[in-house]
N, C-alpha and C positions, 0 to 999 in steps of 0.2 A: 504493500500500500504506500509506503514511504517512497519507493522507487517510482510509482505512478505519479505521485505529487511532483517529484523532481522533474519528471518528463514533461508534465503539463506546464510547469514554470519555465522550462527551457524552450518549449514551443511558443509560449506567450512572449518570451523575450525575443525570440527570432522574428516573430510577427511584428512586434513593435520596432525592432531595429530595421526591418525591411521597409516598413511604412515610413520611418524617418528618412531612410535613404531615398525613397521615391519622392518624398515631399521636397527634400533639399536639393537633390540632383536629378530632377525629372528630365531636364533638358539633356544632360549627358547620357542618361539611360535610353532616352528616345533615339539619340544619334547612334548609340551602340546597337539598338534593335534594328534600325534602318540599315546600317552597314552589314550587320550579321545576316539579315534576310537577303540582301543583295548578293553577298558571297555565296550563300546557300543556293540561290536561284541560278547563278552562273555555274556553280559546280554541278547542278542537276542538268543544265543544258550541255555541259561538256561530257557528262556521263552518257547522254542520249545520242551523242554524235555517232553516226554509223548504225544506230539501232532504230531511231525514230525519225520521222520527217519533221522539219521545222518550217514554220510559216515565215513570211517576209519580215515580221516584227520580232522574230527570234523565239516565239513561244512554241511549245511542243504541240503538235497536232496528233491527238490520239486516233483520229479517224484515219489518217494516212498510215499510221503505224500498224493498223490491223490488216492492211491490204496484203502485206507480205512482199514477195518479189514483185518489183514494179519496173516495167520496161519504159523505153522512151516513147514520146509522142512524135507527131509530125506537124509541119507547118503547111498550110494549104491556102489557096486563094479562093474566095467566094465568087463563083461564076454566075450565080443566080438561082432561081427557083423554077420548078416544073411540076407537073402533075403526072401520076402514074396510076393505072387501074390494074388490079389483080384479076385473077380468073373468076373471082366471085363478084366482080363489079364494084368492089370497094375502091374509093378514090383516096390516094395518099399524096399529100403535099411533100415534095422532096426538095432539099437544098443540094445543089451540085457544088462540090469542092474539087479544085484542080491542084494536085500535088505536083508542082512545077519545079523539077530539079532539086528536090529536097535531099540533103546529104549531111553527114556529120562533119563539122568543121574543127572542133576542139574537144578534148576529153578533160574533164575536171576530176582530179584525184583527191581522195580523202586526206592523204598525208600532206599534200601541198596546199590545197584550197579549203580543207575542212569538211568537204562533202563530196559525194560522187555524183557526177552529172555529165550531160552531153550538151555541147553547144551545136545547134542545128541551124542550117541556113536554107533559104528557099529563093526561087526566082533568079536565074542567071542574068547578069547584066554586063555591059561593056566596060572596058577598063577606063574609058574617059569619064565615066559616071561614078568612079570610086576615088575617094580621096587617098592621100598618101598613108595616113595611119592605118586605114582599113586595108590598103594594098599590102602593107607590111605584115599585117595580121594574117591575111590569106596566104601570103608567101611563106610565113613561118610555119603554118600548120598544113601546108600542102604536102601530100604524100611524097612527092619527088623534090620537095624543098624549092619548087618553082611554081609560079602562078600558071595554072592551066586555063588559058582563055577558051571559052567564056564560062566554063563550068564551075570553077572554084571561086569566081567573083559573084557574090550573091547579094540580093537586095535587102533581106531581113535576117537577123540573127536572134535566136531565142535559146534559152537554156531549159533543160528538163532534168529534174532530180530523178535519179534512178537508183536501183540497188546495185551493189558491186558485181553481181552476176550478169547484169544486162549491159555491160560496157561493149561498145562497138568501135572498130578501128576508124581512124580519121579517113574521110573520103568515102565511107560506106554509104551507098544510096538508100534512101527510104522512099518506097513507092506506095501506091494506094493499097496494094495487097498486104501491107503491114497489118491491116485490119481485115476482118472476115464478115460477110453478110450474116446478120443475126445477132451480132454482139452489140453492146451498148457503149457509147462514147460520150465524153464531156468535151464541149467546144467552147472556147473562150475567145472573145473578140471585143472590139470597141464599138459601142452603139453609135448610131447616127447623131451628129451634132445638130441641134435645133436652135441654138442661140438663146438669147434672153427671152423667156416666155412668162406669161401670167399664170395665176393660180388655176384658172379653168383648164388650160392646156397642160400645165406642168403637174398638177395634183388632182385634176378631175373635179374641181369645185363646181357646184351647180349654178353659181352666179346669183345675182339679186333680181327682183322683179323687173320686168321690162316696162311697166306702166304704174299707174296708181301713185303718182307723186314722187317716183324715183327720178332724181335729176343727175345725170352724168355719173352714175355709180352702178352701172349694170354688170360690169365684169370685175369690180374691185373685190378684194377679200373681205372687207368689212372690219369689224373690231378685232384687234390682234392682242389685246391685253386689258388689264385693269388700270385703275387710277393710282391712288396712294399706296394700295396694297396689291401687288408687291412692288409697284413703281418700276417695272421693267418688263421686257418681253422675254419669255422663257426660250432657252436654246432649243433648236429643233422645230421652231414654229414654221409651218408651211407657208411660204411667202414666194413672190415672184423671184426668179433667178435663172441662172444658166441651166439649160436642159440638154441632156444627152452628152455624148462624147466621153462616156465612162466605160471602164472595162467590166464586162459582165460575162458570166459563165452559165451556159445552158447544159443541164445534166441529163443523163440517161436518154440520149437520142439513139434510135435504132438505126444501124447500118442496113440499108435496103438493098444496095447493089454496088458492085465494084467493077469498074471498067479498066482492065489491065492494058488495053491498047492505048487509050487516051489518058490513062492515069487519073481517073476520076473516082470520087467517092460520093455516093448518093445516100443521104441521111434523111430520115423522116422528121419533119418539123422545121421550124424557122430558127435562125441563129442571128446574133447581133451583127450589125455592120452593113455597109452598102456593098454593091458589087465591086469587085476589085480589091477589097480589103483582105489582109492576111489574118488568119485565125489559127489558134492552137487546137489540135485534135489529140486527145489522150484517151486511154482506156478509162471507162467509167469507174468511179469509186463507190458510189452508192449501191450499185447493183452487185458488186463483187465483194462485199464485206463478209457475208456468210459463206462458210465452206461449201454448202450445198447449192450455191448459186451457179449460174451458167459458166462463168469465167473459169473456175477451177476445173469443172468437168471437161470443158473444151480444151483447156491447156493440158490436162493429163492425157486426153485422147489424141493430142497432136494437131487439133484443128487450128488453134491459135498458137503460132510459133513464138518461141521465146529465145532470144530477145527480139528477133524479127524474122521474117520469112527468108530462108536461105535463097541465094541466087539461083542455084540449080533447080529448086522447086518452083521458083517464079517462072522459069522457062516452060515448065510442064503444065502450068495453070491454063484453063480455058480463057478465051478473050474476055468474057463477061461472067461474073459470079453473081447469082441471084440468091435471095433469101428463100430457103427451102420451105420453112413452116409458114405458109400464107394464112392469114386470119380466116376464120370461118364466117360464112355469110350471116347477116343478121336475120333473125326470125321475122317472118311476115305474118301478121294476123289479119 
């Protein structure tokens, strides 16, 4: 019993001492907490290098970490849209993507750059349209250490984070048959820029009445805040401003057809951007998270080649690859 009393006194003394330290040196303790949390966060990020995927702001993306082996994507040019009817009479809106001379330009190594990735280029261009810094970059990473006109001078360069098993040599071509009909892809592009727009076009406001005493305030947003409380306009308020011109990603688009002769990809649905813009096409993440999904089954059976379709198999492919599992016709009552 005496030992219990001494333990209680000791704990009370510790609590009082800790409270006194917090009151007197709260600023110092707060700084120590901030510094310690920053060191822990950086240590966690370094621990996940090579194991997890990171976003542009450095945070760990658990969604990409669950995908497993991830291969590179391709860059393609949006050629436009068209319609296609299947054997059941169903109409599908298709977006046509042209993979114009896409190839690997540079390999990013984990030991040197901190991550594993591939720099991919698309759209060959003439040497007079390339500045000297980019000319030196293409010459440095050319397979023969010389610029191969016009195939190694490309219009756009983008990077794709990949797993170490999916590294491709410099100069390796990436064609439309990198994907297969029936799989799902994510397409990222820049939306059409529409300039400075009002709230009705930008945010879909209904507007104010067109008559009954309304004077020159038909398309204005109306009241945007209060008076003395809170004496400000809250951040994020929907107001007029610049519309469009932002990078957006459309997920889970089905590959409908592959044209190996013209190097075209036909996907179902619309994608951001106008005709002639360059977009990023990658394997879908949302559809392939679960092991029982389509991607794992097709990869194990050899339908989707990893890290890309070998050149010898590309020569044996038919000119056009169609989606085999056509949708069933709708019931008619």
